[in-house]
Legacy VTK file of the C-alpha trace (Angstrom):
# vtk DataFile Version 3.0
C-alpha trace
ASCII
DATASET POLYDATA
POINTS 68 float
36.732 -23.319 2.436
36.865 -22.265 -1.853
37.819 -26.241 -2.573
34.680 -27.257 -0.100
32.093 -24.985 -2.266
34.062 -26.514 -5.223
33.482 -30.532 -4.792
29.445 -29.428 -3.008
30.176 -27.454 -6.795
30.966 -30.260 -8.893
28.941 -33.147 -6.755
25.040 -31.368 -6.802
26.816 -31.084 -11.373
27.417 -35.076 -11.828
24.243 -35.610 -10.308
22.187 -33.646 -11.673
23.844 -34.045 -16.040
23.618 -38.264 -14.839
19.591 -36.757 -14.076
18.944 -34.970 -16.963
20.333 -37.392 -19.291
18.665 -40.937 -18.513
15.604 -37.888 -18.852
16.574 -37.446 -22.398
17.332 -40.913 -23.137
14.342 -42.359 -21.537
11.920 -39.651 -22.697
13.567 -40.115 -26.876
13.268 -44.090 -25.685
8.725 -42.979 -25.139
8.561 -40.707 -28.211
9.847 -43.908 -29.986
7.730 -46.103 -28.506
10.718 -48.518 -26.680
11.293 -49.427 -31.154
14.858 -49.856 -30.959
16.542 -53.673 -31.853
17.915 -55.362 -28.641
21.546 -54.272 -29.076
20.284 -50.125 -28.253
18.226 -51.588 -25.243
21.000 -53.581 -23.725
22.944 -50.917 -24.126
21.029 -47.666 -22.432
19.939 -49.687 -19.434
23.876 -50.592 -19.106
24.061 -47.184 -19.589
21.145 -46.179 -16.892
22.636 -49.208 -14.940
26.723 -47.211 -15.278
25.055 -43.657 -14.541
22.949 -44.965 -11.097
25.964 -46.153 -9.841
27.818 -43.123 -10.609
25.751 -41.101 -8.470
25.519 -43.391 -5.699
29.173 -43.969 -4.719
29.140 -40.026 -5.517
26.571 -39.836 -2.980
28.325 -42.500 -0.866
32.018 -40.695 -0.882
33.202 -39.286 2.785
32.391 -34.762 1.822
35.340 -34.412 3.920
38.218 -36.271 2.835
38.175 -35.486 -0.888
40.829 -33.639 -2.247
40.890 -31.344 -5.334
LINES 1 69
68 0 1 2 3 4 5 6 7 8 9 10 11 12 13 14 15 16 17 18 19 20 21 22 23 24 25 26 27 28 29 30 31 32 33 34 35 36 37 38 39 40 41 42 43 44 45 46 47 48 49 50 51 52 53 54 55 56 57 58 59 60 61 62 63 64 65 66 67
């Protein structure tokens, strides 16, 4: 029972961290008027895609088969 609660808490923390990181990066981009170089823009877009994919995989994983 404890492990299931811990896994649920960690899942929520990871997804919240992903969302906060994307919001923080977007806030900085807006603050700088999207004036980054091309490699910076491409890497930020890639990072957003990886974090979204990470969140998707965490949400779609079967909850009862997760083991620690």
